[in-house]
MARPA-792578 format. One record per residue: x, y, z of N, C-alpha, C in turn; residue number from 1; residue in three letters. Coordinates in nm, 2 decimals. Each point is the difference from the previous one (the first is absolute). Example, Ala and Ser with C-alpha at 12.3 -4.5 7.8 and 13.67 -1.06 7.14 Angstrom:
2
    n.xx    n.yy    n.zz   ca.xx   ca.yy   ca.zz    c.xx    c.yy    c.zz   nr  rest
    1.32   -0.57    0.78   -0.09    0.12    0.00    0.09    0.12    0.00    1   ALA
   -0.04    0.11   -0.07    0.09    0.11    0.00   -0.08    0.11    0.08    2   SER
# end
This chain:
202
    n.xx    n.yy    n.zz   ca.xx   ca.yy   ca.zz    c.xx    c.yy    c.zz   nr  rest
    2.18   -1.39    1.24   -0.12    0.03   -0.03   -0.03    0.01   -0.14    1   MET
   -0.08   -0.12   -0.07   -0.04    0.02   -0.15   -0.08    0.06    0.01    2   SER
   -0.03    0.05   -0.14   -0.04    0.10   -0.08   -0.15    0.01    0.04    3   ALA
   -0.05   -0.14   -0.03   -0.16    0.01    0.04    0.00    0.00    0.11    4   TYR
    0.01   -0.03    0.14    0.01    0.02    0.09    0.01    0.18    0.02    5   GLN
    0.10    0.07   -0.02    0.02    0.12   -0.01   -0.17    0.06   -0.07    6   HIS
   -0.02   -0.07   -0.11   -0.14    0.05   -0.03   -0.09   -0.04    0.11    7   PHE
    0.00   -0.08    0.02   -0.17   -0.02    0.12    0.05    0.09    0.12    8   LEU
    0.10    0.05    0.03    0.02    0.09    0.11   -0.05    0.13   -0.05    9   ASP
    0.01    0.02   -0.09   -0.07    0.13   -0.06   -0.16    0.05    0.07   10   PHE
   -0.07   -0.14   -0.02   -0.08    0.06    0.03   -0.05   -0.01    0.19   11   PHE
    0.12   -0.01    0.05   -0.04    0.01    0.17    0.06    0.12    0.04   12   SER
    0.05    0.07   -0.07    0.08    0.13    0.02   -0.11    0.15    0.03   13   MET
    0.05    0.08    0.10   -0.08    0.09   -0.01    0.11    0.12    0.01   14   HIS
    0.03    0.02   -0.14    0.09    0.09    0.03    0.02    0.09   -0.17   15   ASN
    0.10    0.11   -0.03    0.02    0.01   -0.05   -0.04   -0.09   -0.15   16   ARG
    0.08   -0.09   -0.02    0.05   -0.08   -0.09   -0.13   -0.07   -0.04   17   GLU
   -0.08   -0.01    0.10   -0.15   -0.07   -0.03   -0.09    0.10   -0.03   18   ARG
    0.03    0.16    0.03   -0.10    0.09   -0.07    0.05   -0.01   -0.16   19   LEU
    0.13    0.01    0.00    0.10   -0.03   -0.18   -0.11   -0.10   -0.13   20   ASP
   -0.05   -0.08    0.12   -0.03   -0.08   -0.08    0.09   -0.13   -0.08   21   GLY
   -0.04   -0.13   -0.07    0.06   -0.07   -0.06    0.08    0.07   -0.09   22   LEU
    0.11   -0.04   -0.04    0.11    0.05   -0.15    0.07   -0.13   -0.08   23   ASN
    0.09    0.03   -0.12    0.05   -0.09   -0.02    0.15   -0.07    0.04   24   PRO
   -0.01    0.08    0.16    0.13   -0.08    0.08   -0.04   -0.08    0.05   25   SER
   -0.12   -0.03    0.06   -0.08   -0.16    0.02    0.02   -0.07   -0.06   26   TYR
   -0.02   -0.01   -0.13    0.00   -0.10   -0.08    0.17   -0.05   -0.07   27   PHE
    0.06    0.14   -0.04    0.14   -0.02   -0.10    0.07   -0.15    0.06   28   ALA
   -0.01    0.01    0.17    0.12   -0.10    0.07   -0.10   -0.14   -0.02   29   PRO
   -0.09   -0.01   -0.06   -0.09   -0.10    0.02    0.07   -0.14   -0.08   30   MET
   -0.03   -0.15    0.00    0.00   -0.07   -0.09   -0.13   -0.01   -0.09   31   THR
    0.00   -0.07   -0.08   -0.13   -0.03   -0.07   -0.09   -0.10    0.09   32   ALA
    0.02   -0.04    0.08   -0.07   -0.07    0.09   -0.10    0.05    0.13   33   GLN
    0.11    0.10    0.03   -0.03    0.15    0.11   -0.09    0.05   -0.11   34   GLU
    0.01    0.03   -0.07   -0.10    0.09   -0.11   -0.15   -0.03    0.00   35   ARG
    0.01   -0.13   -0.07   -0.12   -0.04    0.02   -0.04   -0.06    0.09   36   CYS
    0.00   -0.02    0.14   -0.01    0.03    0.16   -0.04    0.14    0.04   37   GLN
    0.05    0.08   -0.06    0.00    0.13    0.03   -0.14    0.06   -0.06   38   ALA
    0.00   -0.07   -0.13   -0.16    0.05   -0.10   -0.07   -0.09    0.09   39   PHE
   -0.02   -0.14    0.03   -0.07   -0.05    0.03   -0.05    0.05    0.21   40   ASP
    0.08    0.05    0.06   -0.06    0.06    0.08   -0.05    0.15   -0.02   41   HIS
    0.02    0.06   -0.10   -0.07    0.13   -0.04   -0.13    0.01   -0.02   42   LEU
   -0.01   -0.17   -0.12   -0.13   -0.02   -0.03   -0.11   -0.03    0.10   43   LEU
    0.01   -0.09    0.08   -0.03   -0.03    0.13   -0.07    0.15    0.11   44   GLU
    0.09    0.06   -0.06   -0.06    0.15    0.07   -0.05    0.08   -0.04   45   MET
    0.01    0.01   -0.13   -0.14    0.06   -0.10   -0.09   -0.09   -0.01   46   THR
   -0.03   -0.12   -0.02   -0.13   -0.05   -0.02   -0.13    0.05    0.08   47   LYS
    0.06    0.04    0.11   -0.12    0.06    0.08   -0.05    0.09   -0.02   48   PRO
    0.04    0.10   -0.08   -0.02    0.13   -0.01    0.15    0.05   -0.02   49   GLY
    0.12    0.00    0.07    0.11    0.07   -0.02    0.01    0.15    0.00   50   GLY
    0.12    0.03   -0.07    0.01    0.11    0.07    0.11    0.05   -0.17   51   SER
    0.00    0.17   -0.02    0.09    0.03   -0.06    0.14   -0.07    0.01   52   ALA
    0.06    0.03    0.11    0.11   -0.11    0.00    0.06   -0.14    0.01   53   GLU
   -0.11   -0.06    0.00    0.01   -0.17    0.02    0.03    0.03   -0.26   54   THR
   -0.12    0.06    0.00   -0.01    0.00   -0.14    0.11    0.06   -0.10   55   ILE
    0.06    0.11    0.10    0.17    0.00   -0.05    0.10   -0.11   -0.01   56   SER
   -0.02   -0.06    0.16    0.10   -0.09    0.01   -0.04   -0.12   -0.11   57   GLY
   -0.09   -0.03    0.01   -0.07   -0.09   -0.16    0.14   -0.01   -0.11   58   LEU
   -0.03    0.16   -0.08    0.05    0.03   -0.09    0.15    0.03    0.04   59   PHE
    0.05    0.03    0.08    0.15   -0.01    0.06    0.05   -0.14    0.00   60   LEU
   -0.06   -0.07    0.02    0.05   -0.20    0.00   -0.01   -0.05   -0.14   61   ALA
   -0.09    0.05   -0.08   -0.05   -0.09   -0.14   -0.07    0.09   -0.07   62   ASP
    0.02    0.05   -0.05   -0.12    0.11   -0.09   -0.04   -0.05   -0.08   63   ALA
    0.06   -0.03   -0.05   -0.10   -0.17   -0.14   -0.07   -0.11    0.03   64   GLU
    0.01    0.01    0.13   -0.11   -0.12    0.09   -0.07    0.14    0.06   65   ARG
    0.02    0.08    0.05   -0.10    0.04    0.04   -0.09    0.07   -0.04   66   ALA
    0.02    0.04   -0.14   -0.09    0.09   -0.09   -0.14   -0.07    0.01   67   ALA
    0.00   -0.13   -0.05   -0.15   -0.12   -0.03   -0.02   -0.02    0.12   68   PRO
    0.06   -0.01    0.07   -0.07   -0.01    0.17   -0.10    0.15    0.05   69   VAL
    0.08    0.04    0.01   -0.01    0.17    0.06   -0.14    0.01   -0.12   70   VAL
    0.02    0.00   -0.09   -0.14    0.08   -0.12   -0.11   -0.13    0.05   71   ARG
    0.04   -0.12    0.07   -0.13   -0.06   -0.01   -0.07    0.03    0.16   72   THR
    0.03    0.04    0.08    0.02    0.05    0.10   -0.12    0.16    0.02   73   LEU
    0.10    0.05   -0.10   -0.08    0.10   -0.03   -0.12   -0.01   -0.05   74   LEU
    0.01   -0.07   -0.09   -0.16   -0.03   -0.08   -0.08   -0.09    0.05   75   GLU
    0.03   -0.06    0.15   -0.12   -0.04    0.06   -0.02    0.08    0.14   76   GLN
    0.03    0.08   -0.01   -0.03    0.13    0.09    0.02   -0.02    0.17   77   GLY
    0.11   -0.10    0.02    0.00   -0.06    0.12    0.11    0.08    0.08   78   VAL
    0.07    0.10   -0.04    0.10    0.09    0.01   -0.03    0.15    0.08   79   LEU
    0.04   -0.01    0.14   -0.06    0.17    0.01    0.07    0.07   -0.07   80   ASN
   -0.04    0.12    0.04   -0.04    0.12   -0.11    0.21    0.04   -0.02   81   ASP
    0.03    0.03    0.11    0.18    0.05    0.00    0.08   -0.16   -0.07   82   ASP
   -0.06   -0.09    0.04    0.06   -0.13   -0.09   -0.06    0.03   -0.15   83   ALA
   -0.09    0.02   -0.05   -0.07   -0.02   -0.15    0.09    0.16   -0.04   84   ALA
    0.02    0.11    0.05    0.05    0.13   -0.05    0.19   -0.07   -0.01   85   LEU
    0.01   -0.06    0.05    0.14   -0.02   -0.02    0.01   -0.14   -0.09   86   GLY
   -0.11   -0.11   -0.03    0.00   -0.06   -0.11   -0.01    0.09   -0.11   87   ALA
   -0.11    0.06    0.03   -0.01    0.09   -0.19    0.13    0.07   -0.06   88   ALA
    0.07    0.03    0.12    0.14    0.15    0.00    0.10   -0.13   -0.08   89   TRP
    0.00   -0.09    0.09    0.12   -0.14   -0.07   -0.04   -0.07   -0.08   90   GLU
   -0.12   -0.01   -0.06   -0.03   -0.03   -0.13    0.04    0.04   -0.13   91   LEU
   -0.06    0.19    0.06   -0.02    0.04   -0.18    0.13    0.06    0.00   92   TYR
    0.12    0.00    0.10    0.16    0.01    0.00    0.04   -0.15   -0.07   93   ARG
   -0.03   -0.13    0.05    0.04   -0.06   -0.08   -0.09   -0.04   -0.20   94   HIS
   -0.14    0.02   -0.01   -0.02   -0.01   -0.08   -0.12    0.08   -0.04   95   GLN
   -0.01    0.13   -0.04   -0.08    0.10    0.03   -0.11   -0.07   -0.09   96   PRO
   -0.09    0.07    0.09   -0.14   -0.05   -0.06   -0.12    0.08    0.05   97   ASP
   -0.10    0.05   -0.15   -0.04    0.13    0.07   -0.14   -0.04    0.13   98   ALA
   -0.04   -0.16   -0.02   -0.09   -0.03    0.07    0.05    0.08    0.16   99   ALA
    0.12   -0.04    0.01    0.01    0.00    0.19    0.00    0.14    0.05  100   LEU
   -0.01    0.11   -0.10   -0.03    0.14    0.06   -0.14    0.03    0.06  101   ILE
   -0.11   -0.12   -0.07   -0.10    0.00    0.15    0.01   -0.01    0.13  102   ASP
    0.11   -0.07    0.05   -0.02    0.00    0.07    0.11    0.10    0.11  103   VAL
    0.06    0.07   -0.09    0.04    0.16    0.07   -0.10    0.10    0.01  104   PHE
   -0.09   -0.03   -0.12   -0.15    0.09   -0.02   -0.05   -0.01    0.16  105   LEU
   -0.04   -0.13    0.02   -0.05   -0.03    0.13    0.02    0.02    0.11  106   ARG
    0.12    0.03    0.05    0.09   -0.01    0.11    0.05    0.19    0.03  107   LEU
   -0.08    0.04   -0.13    0.10    0.16    0.00   -0.18    0.08    0.05  108   MET
   -0.11   -0.08    0.05   -0.06    0.05    0.06   -0.04   -0.09    0.14  109   SER
    0.05   -0.10    0.02    0.02   -0.06    0.13   -0.04    0.10    0.12  110   SER
   -0.04   -0.04    0.09   -0.07    0.12    0.13    0.18   -0.03    0.08  111   PRO
    0.09   -0.06   -0.04    0.13    0.01    0.10    0.09    0.07   -0.09  112   ASP
    0.02    0.15    0.06    0.10    0.07   -0.10    0.12   -0.03    0.00  113   ARG
    0.08   -0.12    0.05    0.09   -0.08   -0.03    0.00   -0.05   -0.15  114   THR
   -0.12   -0.08    0.03    0.02   -0.07   -0.18   -0.04    0.08   -0.06  115   LEU
   -0.08    0.14    0.01    0.00    0.09   -0.11    0.09    0.08   -0.05  116   ARG
    0.09   -0.03    0.09    0.12    0.12   -0.05    0.10   -0.09   -0.05  117   SER
    0.00   -0.12    0.02    0.12   -0.12   -0.03   -0.06   -0.02   -0.15  118   ARG
   -0.14    0.00   -0.02   -0.06   -0.07   -0.12    0.02    0.16   -0.12  119   ALA
   -0.03    0.08    0.04    0.04    0.10   -0.08    0.14    0.09   -0.07  120   ALA
    0.12   -0.07    0.16    0.15   -0.04    0.00    0.05   -0.07   -0.14  121   PHE
   -0.05   -0.15    0.00    0.02   -0.11   -0.04   -0.04   -0.02   -0.17  122   TYR
   -0.12    0.06   -0.01   -0.10   -0.02   -0.11    0.12    0.03   -0.14  123   VAL
   -0.01   -0.06   -0.10    0.11    0.00   -0.09   -0.03    0.16   -0.08  124   PRO
    0.07    0.07   -0.05   -0.06    0.09   -0.04    0.00    0.00   -0.18  125   ALA
    0.09   -0.15    0.01   -0.01   -0.01   -0.16   -0.13   -0.06   -0.04  126   ASP
   -0.09   -0.04    0.09   -0.11   -0.04   -0.01   -0.10    0.09    0.00  127   ALA
    0.01    0.12   -0.06   -0.09    0.09   -0.01   -0.11   -0.01   -0.08  128   SER
   -0.08    0.00    0.02   -0.16    0.01   -0.06   -0.09    0.08    0.06  129   HIS
   -0.13    0.00   -0.05   -0.08    0.07    0.05   -0.08   -0.01    0.13  130   ALA
    0.02   -0.12    0.03   -0.08   -0.06    0.16    0.09    0.03    0.07  131   ALA
    0.19   -0.01    0.00    0.04    0.02    0.06    0.04    0.24    0.09  132   LEU
   -0.01    0.04   -0.20    0.04    0.14    0.05   -0.12    0.02    0.08  133   LEU
   -0.14   -0.02    0.00   -0.13    0.02    0.01    0.02   -0.04    0.17  134   GLU
    0.05   -0.12    0.03    0.01   -0.09    0.16    0.12    0.16    0.05  135   ALA
    0.05    0.00   -0.05    0.14    0.12    0.09   -0.08    0.14   -0.05  136   LEU
   -0.08    0.06   -0.04   -0.06    0.13   -0.03   -0.12   -0.01    0.13  137   ARG
   -0.05   -0.14    0.07   -0.08    0.04    0.07    0.05   -0.02    0.11  138   ASP
    0.11   -0.09    0.03    0.11    0.05    0.10    0.00    0.15    0.07  139   MET
    0.07    0.06   -0.12    0.03    0.13    0.00   -0.10    0.05    0.06  140   ILE
   -0.15    0.00   -0.05   -0.08    0.09    0.04   -0.07   -0.03    0.12  141   ARG
    0.01   -0.12    0.04   -0.07   -0.09    0.16    0.08    0.02    0.08  142   THR
    0.14   -0.05    0.00    0.13   -0.03    0.09    0.02    0.11    0.10  143   GLU
   -0.04   -0.02    0.15    0.01    0.08    0.10    0.14    0.01    0.08  144   THR
    0.07   -0.15   -0.01    0.12   -0.04    0.07    0.11    0.04   -0.08  145   GLU
    0.11    0.05    0.02    0.14    0.04   -0.05    0.06   -0.06   -0.13  146   ALA
    0.08   -0.13    0.07    0.08   -0.10   -0.09   -0.12   -0.05   -0.07  147   LEU
   -0.11   -0.04   -0.01   -0.05   -0.06   -0.15   -0.07    0.10   -0.10  148   PRO
   -0.02    0.13    0.09    0.00    0.11   -0.12    0.16    0.02   -0.05  149   LEU
    0.07    0.01    0.05    0.16    0.02   -0.07   -0.02   -0.06   -0.06  150   VAL
    0.05   -0.17    0.00   -0.02   -0.07   -0.05   -0.07    0.01   -0.16  151   ASN
   -0.14    0.01    0.04   -0.08    0.01   -0.15    0.06    0.09   -0.08  152   ALA
   -0.01    0.13    0.06    0.06    0.10   -0.08    0.16   -0.05   -0.06  153   CYS
    0.09   -0.03    0.04    0.10   -0.08   -0.05    0.02   -0.07   -0.13  154   ASN
   -0.13   -0.09    0.01   -0.05   -0.12   -0.07   -0.04    0.11   -0.11  155   LYS
   -0.06    0.07    0.00   -0.09    0.03   -0.11    0.10    0.05   -0.08  156   LEU
    0.04    0.09    0.07    0.15    0.05   -0.09    0.05   -0.06   -0.09  157   LEU
    0.05   -0.11    0.07    0.06   -0.08   -0.08   -0.04   -0.10   -0.07  158   GLU
   -0.13   -0.02   -0.03   -0.08   -0.07   -0.09    0.01    0.09   -0.11  159   CYS
    0.01    0.16    0.03    0.00    0.12   -0.11    0.14   -0.05   -0.08  160   TYR
    0.11   -0.05    0.07    0.12    0.01   -0.02    0.08    0.11    0.05  161   GLY
   -0.09    0.07    0.13    0.08    0.08    0.01    0.10    0.02    0.13  162   ILE
    0.12    0.01    0.02    0.08   -0.01    0.11    0.06    0.16    0.03  163   THR
    0.06    0.01    0.15    0.08    0.14    0.01    0.05    0.04   -0.11  164   GLU
    0.08   -0.08   -0.05    0.10    0.02   -0.11   -0.01   -0.02   -0.17  165   GLU
   -0.14    0.00    0.01   -0.04    0.01   -0.12   -0.07    0.09   -0.08  166   SER
   -0.02    0.11    0.11   -0.10    0.12   -0.02    0.09    0.10    0.09  167   LEU
    0.01    0.14   -0.06    0.05    0.10    0.03   -0.05    0.08    0.17  168   PRO
    0.06   -0.02    0.14   -0.01    0.00    0.10   -0.16    0.03    0.05  169   GLU
    0.00    0.14   -0.08   -0.13    0.11    0.04   -0.12   -0.09   -0.10  170   ALA
    0.01   -0.09   -0.05   -0.12   -0.05   -0.08   -0.03   -0.10    0.08  171   GLN
    0.09   -0.10    0.02    0.02   -0.14    0.11   -0.11    0.09    0.12  172   TYR
    0.12    0.06    0.08   -0.12    0.05    0.14   -0.12    0.08   -0.04  173   LEU
   -0.04   -0.02   -0.10   -0.16    0.12   -0.05   -0.07   -0.13    0.01  174   ARG
    0.03   -0.11   -0.05   -0.07   -0.11   -0.08   -0.02   -0.09    0.15  175   LEU
    0.05    0.03    0.05    0.05   -0.10    0.17   -0.09    0.07    0.10  176   TYR
    0.01    0.11   -0.03   -0.08    0.10    0.12   -0.14    0.03   -0.03  177   ARG
   -0.03   -0.02   -0.14   -0.14   -0.01   -0.06   -0.07   -0.12    0.09  178   GLY
    0.08   -0.10   -0.05   -0.05   -0.13    0.09   -0.07    0.00    0.08  179   LEU
    0.11    0.06    0.12   -0.01   -0.01    0.13   -0.08    0.09    0.04  180   ARG
   -0.07    0.12   -0.06   -0.03    0.11    0.04   -0.16   -0.07    0.07  181   SER
   -0.04    0.11    0.08   -0.10   -0.04    0.07   -0.12    0.07   -0.07  182   ASP
    0.03    0.03   -0.10   -0.16    0.08   -0.05    0.00   -0.08   -0.14  183   ASP
   -0.15   -0.07   -0.02    0.00   -0.09   -0.10    0.02    0.05   -0.12  184   LEU
   -0.04    0.11   -0.02    0.00    0.03   -0.18    0.14    0.05   -0.04  185   LYS
    0.07   -0.01    0.12    0.14   -0.01   -0.07    0.06   -0.13    0.00  186   THR
   -0.03   -0.11    0.05    0.05   -0.13    0.00   -0.09   -0.07   -0.11  187   ARG
   -0.11    0.07   -0.05   -0.09   -0.04   -0.12    0.07    0.05   -0.13  188   GLU
    0.08    0.13    0.01    0.05    0.07   -0.12    0.14   -0.04    0.00  189   ALA
    0.04   -0.06    0.10    0.14   -0.03   -0.02    0.00   -0.16   -0.07  190   THR
   -0.12   -0.13    0.07   -0.01   -0.09   -0.12   -0.06    0.06   -0.14  191   PHE
   -0.06    0.10   -0.06    0.02    0.00   -0.11    0.13    0.04   -0.06  192   LYS
    0.03    0.06    0.07    0.16    0.06   -0.08    0.13   -0.09    0.00  193   GLU
   -0.06   -0.09    0.10    0.11   -0.11   -0.04   -0.06   -0.09   -0.12  194   LEU
   -0.11   -0.04    0.00   -0.07   -0.09   -0.10    0.04    0.11   -0.16  195   ASP
   -0.02    0.14   -0.03    0.01    0.04   -0.09    0.16    0.03   -0.03  196   ARG
    0.07    0.02    0.09    0.16    0.00   -0.02    0.11   -0.10   -0.04  197   LEU
   -0.07   -0.12    0.06    0.06   -0.15    0.04   -0.10   -0.13   -0.01  198   PHE
   -0.09    0.07    0.01   -0.11   -0.16   -0.09    0.05   -0.05   -0.11  199   GLY
   -0.06   -0.12    0.01    0.02   -0.14   -0.13   -0.04    0.08   -0.15  200   LEU
   -0.06    0.11    0.01   -0.01    0.04   -0.11    0.03    0.18   -0.03  201   ASN
    0.09    0.00    0.10    0.04    0.14    0.02    0.15    0.06   -0.12  202   ALA
# end
C-alpha cells in the first residue's frame, strides 16, 4: 500500500487511530508528489468550511504552502468555527500575529462549550494584552461548564507567567482556588491581586 493510499484510508476509519487524528507519520513516508496530492485533497476538504483536522493536515503536509492559503480562507470567512480556531492556532505557531487573537476571543464566547474550551486552551499566552486578559476574566465570571472554566483559569495564570512550579504550592493553590471560587468578590479580589503582583507594571 502506498503512503498516499494509507492517508486516504484514514478518512474512512472509525477507530482510535481516527480519533487521534492525522500526525506526521502519515506524511513522512510520502514522496514529494504524494505530499502534493495529500495537500490538494485536504484543501478540497477545507474549502467548503473544513475542520481543525483538515487544517492541521495541511500544515503537516506542507506548512510553507499552507500558511498563505489558510490565511486567505480565514480572512474570507469561509471556515467553520472549528476550522477557524485550528487555522488561527497553526498560523500563530507558524508566524505570530496579534491580529489572529481576535479569532480566539470570538470563540471564547461561542454558544458551543467545546469551542469555548478549546479557544481558552489554545489562545497563545505570549500574546497577552488587555483584550485577552479581560476576555479570560469574563469567562471566569460567567462560565458554567467545568472544562471551559478550568481552561480559562489556567490560561489567565499562564498569561501572568504563573505555573505550579513558579510559585510556592500554597500561593499557587490560593490563587487558583480564588479564580474557581463561587464567590464573586473572591474572584474579583484574585483578579486584582494577580494584576498587583504579576501584572505588566508590577
